[in-house]
C-alpha positions in Angstrom: -1.1 22.8 2.9 0.8 24.3 0.1 1.4 22.9 -3.4 3.7 19.9 -3.6 6.6 20.7 -6.0 7.2 17.8 -8.4 10.7 17.4 -9.8 11.0 13.7 -10.5 13.6 13.3 -7.7 12.3 13.9 -4.2 8.8 12.3 -4.0 8.2 10.4 -0.7 5.6 7.9 0.5 4.2 10.6 2.8 3.9 12.9 -0.2 1.9 10.2 -2.0 -0.4 9.9 1.0 -0.9 13.7 1.2 -1.9 13.9 -2.5 -3.9 10.6 -2.6 -5.8 10.9 0.6 -5.6 14.6 1.6 -6.0 16.1 -1.9 -2.8 18.1 -1.7 -2.3 20.0 -5.0 0.8 19.6 -7.1 2.9 21.7 -9.5 6.0 21.2 -11.6 9.3 22.7 -10.4 11.1 25.1 -12.7 13.9 22.5 -13.3 11.4 19.9 -14.3 9.7 22.2 -16.8 13.1 22.9 -18.4 14.0 19.2 -18.6 10.6 18.4 -20.1 10.9 21.0 -22.8 14.4 20.0 -23.8 13.4 16.3 -24.0 10.4 17.2 -26.2 12.4 19.4 -28.5 14.7 16.5 -29.1 11.9 14.1 -29.9 10.4 16.6 -32.4 13.8 16.8 -34.1 13.9 13.0 -34.5 10.4 13.0 -36.0 11.4 15.8 -38.4 14.4 13.9 -39.6 12.4 10.7 -40.0 14.8 8.7 -37.7 13.8 5.1 -36.9 13.2 5.1 -33.2 11.2 2.6 -31.2 7.8 4.0 -30.0 8.4 7.3 -31.8 8.5 6.3 -35.4 7.7 2.6 -35.0 4.9 0.4 -33.8 5.0 -1.3 -30.4 5.9 -4.6 -28.9 6.2 -7.2 -31.7 5.4 -4.4 -34.2 8.6 -2.6 -33.4 9.9 -3.3 -36.9 7.0 -1.4 -38.6 8.0 2.2 -39.5 5.4 4.9 -39.0 5.4 8.0 -41.0 5.4 11.5 -39.6 1.8 12.0 -40.9 0.6 9.0 -38.9 2.2 9.8 -35.6 -1.0 11.2 -34.0 -3.1 8.3 -35.2 -0.4 5.9 -33.8 -0.6 7.4 -30.3 -4.4 7.4 -30.2 -4.5 3.8 -31.5 -2.1 2.8 -28.8 -4.3 4.2 -26.0 -7.7 2.9 -27.3 -6.3 -0.6 -28.2 -4.5 -0.9 -24.8 -7.5 0.1 -22.7 -8.3 -3.5 -21.8 -8.6 -3.5 -18.0 -11.5 -5.3 -16.4 -13.0 -5.8 -13.0 -13.9 -3.5 -10.1 -12.5 0.1 -10.3 -9.4 1.0 -8.3 -10.2 3.3 -5.4 -10.1 7.0 -5.7 -7.0 7.3 -3.5 -5.2 4.6 -5.6 -6.0 6.4 -8.9 -4.7 9.7 -7.4 -1.5 7.9 -6.4 -1.1 6.5 -9.9 -1.6 9.9 -11.5 0.9 11.5 -9.2 3.5 8.8 -9.9 3.1 9.2 -13.6 3.5 12.9 -13.3 6.7 12.5 -11.2 8.2 10.1 -13.7 7.5 12.3 -16.7 9.0 15.3 -14.7 12.4 13.6 -14.9 12.7 14.7 -18.6 13.5 11.2 -20.0 10.1 10.7 -21.7 9.7 13.2 -24.5 6.1 14.3 -23.5 4.9 17.8 -24.3 4.6 20.1 -21.3 1.0 20.9 -22.1 0.0 17.2 -22.1 1.6 16.7 -18.7 -0.1 19.8 -17.4 -3.4 18.3 -18.4 -2.8 15.3 -16.2 -1.7 17.6 -13.3 -4.9 19.7 -13.8 -7.0 16.5 -13.6 -5.3 15.6 -10.3 -5.7 19.1 -8.8 -9.4 19.4 -9.9 -10.5 15.9 -8.9 -11.1 14.2 -12.3 -10.4 10.6 -11.4 -10.3 8.2 -14.3 -12.3 5.0 -14.0 -9.5 2.3 -14.0 -10.5 -1.3 -13.6 -8.1 -3.2 -11.4 -7.3 -6.3 -13.5 -5.3 -6.5 -16.7 -1.6 -5.6 -16.0 1.2 -8.0 -16.4 3.6 -5.7 -14.7 5.8 -5.6 -17.8 5.7 -3.6 -20.1 4.6 -1.9 -17.1 1.0 -1.2 -16.2 -0.1 -0.8 -19.8 -3.8 -1.6 -19.7 -4.8 0.3 -16.5 -2.8 3.3 -17.5 -4.5 3.3 -20.9 -7.8 3.7 -19.1 -6.3 6.7 -17.3 -5.2 8.3 -20.5 -8.6 7.8 -22.2 -10.0 10.6 -20.1 -7.2 12.9 -21.1 -8.5 12.4 -24.7 -12.1 13.0 -23.7 -12.9 9.3 -23.9 -13.5 6.5 -21.3 -15.1 7.2 -18.0 -14.2 9.2 -14.8 -15.4 10.0 -11.4 -16.0 13.7 -10.8 -17.3 14.8 -7.4 -18.0 11.2 -6.6 -20.2 10.5 -9.7 -19.2 8.2 -12.5 -19.7 10.0 -15.9 -18.1 9.9 -19.3 -14.5 11.2 -19.6 -15.6 14.1 -21.8 -18.3 15.2 -19.3 -15.8 15.1 -16.5 -13.3 17.1 -18.3 -15.9 19.7 -19.4 -17.3 20.0 -15.9 -13.8 20.6 -14.5 -13.0 23.0 -17.2 -10.1 21.0 -18.5 -9.2 21.0 -22.2 -8.7 17.5 -23.7 -5.5 16.7 -25.6 -4.6 15.1 -28.9 -1.5 13.1 -28.4 1.5 13.3 -30.7 4.7 11.3 -31.2 5.9 9.3 -28.1 3.3 10.8 -25.8 1.0 7.8 -25.5 3.8 5.5 -24.8 5.3 7.9 -22.2 2.0 7.9 -20.4 1.3 4.2 -20.2 4.6 2.5 -20.1 5.8 2.1 -16.5 5.1 0.9 -13.0 2.9 3.6 -11.3 -0.1 1.3 -10.7 1.8 -1.4 -8.7 4.0 1.3 -7.1 1.0 3.6 -6.2 -0.8 0.7 -4.6 2.5 -0.3 -2.9 3.2 3.2 -1.5 -0.2 3.4 0.2 0.1 -0.1 1.5 3.6 0.5 2.9 2.4 3.6 4.8 -0.5 1.5 6.2 1.7 -1.4 7.0 4.0 0.8 9.1 0.9 2.0 11.0 -0.2 -1.7 11.4 3.2 -2.6 12.9 2.7 0.0 15.7 -0.9 -1.2 16.2 0.3 -4.8 16.4 2.7 -4.0 19.2 0.0 -2.1 21.1 -2.6 -4.7 20.7 -0.1 -7.5 21.5 0.7 -5.6 24.7 -3.0 -5.5 25.6 -3.2 -9.3 25.3 0.2 -9.6 27.0 -1.1 -7.8 30.1 -4.5 -9.6 30.0 -2.6 -12.9 30.2 0.0 -11.6 32.8 2.9 -12.0 30.4 6.5 -12.2 31.5 8.4 -9.0 30.7 11.8 -10.6 31.4 11.7 -12.1 27.8 11.9 -8.5 26.5 15.1 -7.6 28.3 17.4 -5.8 25.9 20.3 -8.1 26.6 18.4 -11.0 25.0 17.7 -9.0 21.8 21.1 -7.4 21.6 22.6 -10.9 21.8 20.9 -11.6 18.5 21.3 -8.2 16.9 18.2 -8.2 14.6 17.1 -4.5 14.3 13.4 -5.1 14.0 13.4 -7.5 16.9 15.3 -5.0 19.2 12.9 -2.2 18.2 9.8 -4.3 19.0 11.2 -5.3 22.4 11.8 -1.7 23.2 8.3 -0.8 22.1 6.7 -3.6 24.2 8.6 -2.5 27.4 7.6 1.1 26.9 3.9 0.3 26.2 3.5 -1.9 29.3 5.7 0.2 31.6 4.2 0.5 35.0 1.6 -2.3 34.5 0.3 -4.0 37.6 -0.6 -7.1 35.5 2.7 -8.1 33.9 5.0 -10.5 35.7 8.7 -11.5 35.8 10.3 -14.8 35.1 9.4 -17.3 37.8 6.8 -15.1 39.5 3.9 -17.2 38.4 5.5 -19.3 35.6 8.9 -19.8 34.1 8.1 -18.9 30.5 5.3 -17.9 28.2 4.0 -19.5 25.0 5.7 -18.3 21.8 2.9 -16.0 20.8 3.7 -13.9 23.9 7.4 -14.6 24.5 8.4 -14.2 20.9 6.5 -11.1 20.0 9.8 -9.2 19.4 11.1 -12.0 17.1 7.9 -12.3 15.1 6.8 -8.7 14.8 10.4 -7.7 14.4 11.0 -9.9 11.4 7.9 -8.3 9.7 9.2 -4.9 10.8 12.5 -5.6 8.9 10.7 -6.9 5.9 8.5 -3.9 5.7 11.5 -1.6 5.9 13.0 -3.4 2.9 9.8 -2.9 1.0 9.7 0.7 1.9 13.2 1.2 0.6 12.3 -0.4 -2.8 9.1 1.5 -3.2 10.8 4.8 -2.2 13.3 4.3 -5.0 10.6 3.4 -7.5 8.6 6.6 -6.7 11.4 8.6 -8.3 12.4 6.2 -11.1 12.2 6.6 -14.9 10.2 3.5 -15.7 9.0 4.1 -19.3 10.6 3.0 -22.6 12.4 4.1 -24.6 14.3 6.7 -22.5 15.2 10.0 -24.2 18.7 11.3 -23.3 18.6 14.6 -25.1 22.0 15.8 -23.8 23.6 12.7 -25.3 21.7 12.7 -28.5 20.5 9.2 -27.8 17.2 7.3 -27.4 17.7 3.9 -25.7 15.3 1.0 -25.6 15.6 -0.7 -22.3 13.5 -2.5 -19.7 12.8 -0.1 -16.8 9.1 -0.8 -17.2 9.7 -4.3 -15.9 8.1 -4.5 -12.4 10.3 -7.2 -10.9 11.8 -5.0 -8.1 8.3 -4.1 -7.0 6.8 -7.5 -7.7 9.2 -9.2 -5.3 8.8 -6.4 -2.7 5.0 -6.6 -2.8 5.0 -10.4 -2.4 7.4 -9.9 0.6 5.0 -7.3 2.0 2.1 -9.6 1.8 4.0 -12.4 3.6 5.2 -10.0 6.3 1.8 -8.6 7.0 0.1 -12.0 6.8 2.4 -13.1 9.7 1.2 -10.2 11.9 -2.3 -11.6 11.4 -1.2 -15.2 12.0 0.3 -14.5 15.4 -2.6 -12.2 16.3 -5.1 -15.0 15.7 -3.1 -17.3 17.9 -3.0 -14.7 20.7 -6.8 -14.4 20.3 -7.0 -18.2 20.8 -5.1 -17.9 24.1 -7.6 -15.2 25.2 -10.8 -17.2 24.5 -9.6 -20.8 25.3 -10.1 -21.6 29.0 -7.5 -24.4 28.7 -4.8 -21.7 28.0 -5.7 -19.1 30.6 -7.4 -18.4 33.9 -10.2 -16.3 32.4 -13.9 -17.3 31.9 -14.3 -19.5 28.8 -14.8 -17.4 25.7 -14.6 -14.3 27.9 -18.2 -14.5 29.1 -19.4 -15.1 32.7 -22.5 -17.0 31.7 -21.0 -19.6 29.3 -23.6 -21.8 27.6 -26.4 -19.3 27.8 -23.9 -16.9 26.2 -21.3 -17.8 23.5 -19.3 -14.7 24.2 -16.2 -14.3 22.0 -16.3 -17.9 20.6 -17.1 -16.9 17.0 -14.8 -14.0 16.9 -12.0 -16.5 16.7 -13.8 -18.4 13.9 -13.8 -15.2 11.9 -10.2 -14.5 12.6 -9.3 -18.0 11.6 -11.2 -17.7 8.4 -9.4 -14.5 7.5 -5.9 -15.7 8.3 -6.6 -18.8 6.2 -7.6 -16.6 3.3 -4.3 -14.6 3.8 -2.3 -17.8 3.5 -3.8 -18.3 0.1 -3.3 -14.7 -0.9 0.3 -14.8 0.3 1.3 -17.2 -2.4 3.7 -15.1 -4.5 2.5 -13.7 -7.8 6.1 -12.9 -8.9 7.0 -16.6 -9.5 4.5 -16.7 -12.3 5.1 -15.4 -15.9 3.0 -15.8 -19.0 4.7 -14.5 -22.2 3.0 -11.8 -24.2 3.2 -9.9 -27.5 4.1 -13.0 -29.5 7.0 -13.8 -27.1 8.6 -10.4 -27.6 7.7 -9.8 -24.0 8.6 -13.3 -22.7 9.0 -12.7 -19.0 6.6 -10.5 -17.0 6.6 -9.6 -13.3 2.9 -9.8 -12.3 3.8 -7.0 -9.9 0.4 -5.3 -10.0 -1.2 -8.6 -9.0 1.3 -8.8 -6.1 0.5 -5.3 -5.0 -3.2 -5.9 -5.1 -2.8 -9.1 -3.1 -0.7 -7.3 -0.5 -3.4 -4.6 -0.2 -6.0 -7.3 0.4 -3.8 -9.1 3.0 -3.3 -5.8 4.7 -7.0 -5.1 5.0 -7.5 -8.6 6.4 -4.7 -8.2 8.9 -6.1 -4.9 10.1 -9.4 -6.7 10.8 -7.8 -9.6 12.7 -5.8 -7.3 14.9 -9.0 -5.4 15.6 -10.6 -8.6 16.8 -7.7 -9.3 19.1 -7.9 -5.8 20.5 -11.6 -6.3 21.2 -11.0 -9.6 23.0 -8.0 -8.3 24.9 -10.1 -5.4 26.2 -12.8 -7.8 27.3 -10.2 -10.0 29.1 -8.7 -6.9 30.9 -12.2 -6.1 32.1 -12.2 -9.3 34.1 -9.0 -8.4 35.9 -10.7 -5.9 38.1 -9.4 -2.5 39.1 -5.7 -3.0 38.1 -3.2 -0.6 36.8 -2.4 -0.9 33.1 0.8 0.0 31.4 1.5 3.6 30.5 0.7 2.9 26.8 -1.9 0.2 27.2 -4.0 2.3 29.5 -4.4 4.9 26.8 -5.3 2.3 24.2 -7.8 0.8 26.5 -9.4 4.2 27.1 -9.8 4.7 23.4 -11.5 1.4 23.0 -13.8 1.8 26.0 -14.8 5.2 24.8 -16.8 3.6 22.0 -17.2 0.0 23.1 -18.5 -1.2 26.5 -17.5 -4.6 27.9 -19.7 -7.4 26.7 -21.9 -8.4 29.6 -24.5 -10.4 27.7 -24.3 -11.7 24.1 -24.9 -8.9 21.6 -24.4 -8.3 17.9 -20.6 -8.5 17.5 -19.8 -7.4 14.0 -20.6 -3.8 14.8 -17.9 -3.8 17.6 -15.5 -5.6 15.3 -16.0 -3.0 12.6 -15.4 -0.2 15.1 -12.0 -1.8 16.1 -11.2 -2.3 12.4 -11.7 1.5 11.9 -9.6 2.3 15.0 -6.7 0.3 13.6 -7.0 1.9 10.2 -7.4 5.4 11.5 -4.3 5.4 13.7 -6.5 6.2 16.7 -4.8 3.7 19.0 -1.3 4.7 17.9 -1.9 8.4 18.4 -3.3 7.8 21.9 -0.4 5.6 23.0 2.2 7.9 21.4 0.7 10.9 23.2 1.6 9.2 26.5 5.0 7.5 25.8 6.4 9.2 22.7 6.8 7.9 19.2 6.9 4.2 18.8 9.6 2.7 16.6 
């Protein structure tokens, strides 16, 4: 995999995944280098003239009316970083930190920030050599951007703070020395350029969107397994029904479902054994489809933000102008992340209800709790308890963070987005939903094993093979969490999706 060229304009969610998870190396494009140098030269000219410009020759936030002399510019930038490094809590994961670093590089490559090329190259070198700053997850208001967590990132550039190098947490100075990277001394505008913006919420969001799209495909596959186990009625997926409504996600889900179960000997048609199914089977296209549309909206907003100039002030060298604005405000991502959390939470909600239909003998013609020796064995009884616990937790987490705002900086910053909280919540909801769908897949496979030697659908047969390769049917009670963890990993790793798509082509 060659180097990824960074120009501030063309970064994609897939690029973020390649760098964050697959350690793809990055480099600046020639155009980006030219823009960065021009922007920096203009900032230097403003400092030389003693111009009064926010964040360059003034203090920050409520201190914006305090003039800072040229002699104090380096001290100002260092003080900004050390005073703002106020994050607390558990550290963000390595892949998240890498995504954050990449997004900050891409923003600065646009040439609106006034950073020196050598300073930006230090951050790129850290990314390429695997120096990952220790960034606690809590402390961002999402406006003025992700100040506190980004300050923890910049500390390492100064030879301060802490970092992970080759998986070991050491001091920032040690990490930089071991990697052979020279630390920097920030000068005018650079500290602000590095910490003012939305890369934390957007980095978390980009990885979450990628995983949510994978989860959508898993949801259709796993729902199809349950659908076949319960002899679902395919007539409800007829394209005429969904075209009559016209919702894109719904139509795509219906097409997916028919392709996945195509050729099944278990599915039925309307009136064959019953007139209609319960909503959790009949309305899979409507429910999954709505989440599909919501996630597409979130993807659009995150994709824009990946290539956005989100710091303040913005330097427009060609126009001889520095403008203080509010592009650091995370509201576009805050609302999107709350929406993502709700959309993914619903995938888990309906999955848990399908699981109930699998284990409850009053709702099917299968052995109670999917065990032949009920009473002596509890079978899948408590798997539903766990799923219920998790979806209940998701309902709490799905409460939007973006509706809250607590003023900061003596009311200079009197409305904040809480976008990073929204992103972190969405990430937690996603992990929970992956687990619930894994439990459903485990139960659906068990139910199918009671149907005898029947022909499964073209897609479901491949998914069933993947599951059975690692997990045998449950004949007698056994430790269940190990099987549940295996299914969780299958969902996360795209194993089921890849198997199904190898048989029927790419899912929508």
